C-alpha positions in Angstrom: -0.6 -14.8 4.6 -0.6 -12.2 1.8 -3.7 -10.0 1.8 -3.3 -8.5 -1.7 -6.0 -5.8 -1.2 -4.8 -3.5 1.5 -6.6 -0.2 1.0 -8.8 2.3 3.0 -11.9 0.7 1.6 -10.9 -2.5 3.5 -10.3 -1.0 6.9 -12.8 -1.1 9.7 -12.5 1.5 12.4 -13.6 0.9 16.0 -13.5 3.4 18.9 -14.2 2.9 22.5 -13.6 5.3 25.5 -9.9 4.6 25.6 -8.6 4.0 22.0 -9.4 3.7 18.3 -8.5 0.5 16.5 -8.3 -0.2 12.8 -8.8 -3.7 11.5 -8.2 -5.1 8.0 -11.1 -6.8 6.3 -12.0 -8.3 3.0 -9.8 -11.4 2.7 -11.2 -12.5 -0.7 -7.9 -12.1 -2.5 -5.9 -13.5 0.4 -3.4 -16.3 -0.3 -0.7 -18.2 1.5 2.7 -16.8 0.4 3.6 -20.3 -0.9 0.5 -20.7 -3.0 1.1 -20.4 -6.8 -1.2 -18.2 -8.8 -2.4 -19.3 -12.2 -3.0 -16.2 -14.4 -3.6 -12.8 -13.1 -6.1 -12.2 -10.3 -8.4 -9.2 -10.4 -6.3 -7.0 -8.2 -6.7 -3.3 -7.5 -4.5 -1.6 -10.1 -3.7 1.7 -8.4 -2.8 0.0 -5.1 -0.7 -2.8 -6.5 3.1 -3.2 -6.5 4.9 -3.3 -9.9 5.9 -6.9 -9.4 2.3 -7.9 -8.8 1.2 -6.1 -12.0 3.8 -7.4 -14.3 4.4 -10.9 -13.0 1.5 -11.7 -10.7 4.1 -11.9 -8.0 2.8 -11.4 -4.4 4.6 -11.4 -1.1 4.6 -9.5 2.1 6.7 -6.9 0.2 3.8 -6.3 -2.2 1.5 -5.9 0.8 4.0 -3.4 2.2 3.6 -1.4 -1.1 -0.2 -1.4 -0.5 0.4 -0.3 3.1 2.3 2.7 1.7 -0.7 3.5 -0.5 -3.1 3.1 2.5 -1.0 5.4 4.6 -1.1 7.9 1.8 -4.9 7.5 1.6 -5.3 8.2 5.3 -3.2 11.4 5.1 -5.0 12.7 2.0 -8.5 12.1 3.3 -9.1 9.1 1.0 -8.0 10.6 -2.4 -7.6 8.0 -5.1 -4.0 7.1 -5.7 -2.4 8.2 -9.0 -5.7 9.9 -9.9 -3.9 12.2 -12.4 -3.4 9.3 -14.9 -6.2 7.5 -16.6 -4.2 4.3 -17.3 -6.3 1.2 -16.7 -4.1 -1.5 -18.3 -1.9 -3.3 -15.8 1.2 -3.4 -18.0 0.9 0.3 -18.9 0.4 1.2 -15.3 3.4 -0.9 -14.3 5.5 1.0 -16.9 4.1 4.3 -15.5 5.3 3.2 -12.0 8.7 2.0 -13.3 9.2 5.5 -14.8 9.4 6.7 -11.1 5.9 8.2 -11.0 5.2 8.2 -7.3 2.2 9.1 -5.2 1.8 12.9 -5.0 3.2 14.1 -1.7 0.7 16.8 -0.6 1.6 19.4 2.0 -0.8 17.9 4.5 1.4 14.7 4.7 4.1 15.2 7.4 7.7 14.8 6.2 8.3 11.7 8.3 5.2 10.0 6.9 6.2 11.0 3.4 9.6 9.3 4.0 7.8 6.1 5.1 5.3 6.1 2.1 8.1 6.7 -0.4 10.2 3.8 1.0 7.2 1.5 1.1 6.5 2.4 -2.6 10.1 1.7 -3.6 10.3 -0.1 -7.0 12.8 -2.5 -5.5 10.9 -4.8 -3.0 14.0 -5.3 -0.8 14.1 -1.6 -0.1 10.6 -1.5 1.4 11.8 -2.7 4.7 10.0 -4.9 7.3 6.6 -4.6 8.8 8.0 -4.3 12.4 10.2 -1.4 11.4 7.3 0.5 9.8 5.1 -0.1 12.9 7.9 1.3 15.1 8.5 4.3 12.9 4.7 5.1 12.7 4.3 4.7 16.4 7.2 7.1 17.1 5.9 9.7 14.6 2.3 9.5 15.8 3.3 9.7 19.5 4.8 13.1 18.6 1.3 14.4 17.5 
């Protein structure tokens, strides 16, 4: 299942006496990976992977891109991604990303987290890694806090 709208605005937070839990919500854009898309869905531009913007191509790798943006949002206190550009056209924004314009790595983002974000936002989907690896890396980094 491909979510296609992973962002802070779609995360619900729950806290009990022992732990806090985040749950992903808003499955309106969700599709089976095998489903074909006719035309371009109304996807969130600044959270979307280049392949989604240019070719309406969605996979778990494009969701990993969005996860990178979500992690960035968490560590920047919910700043808007790529807020220094006013591009609103998907083809233009894709070109902007392909010119290696990455999310701004602010000092409040720990180095290990920056490394994960930058890998998840790799232009090449195959370089983004696997979900399990990201979970392991985040768990290790957060347990150090």
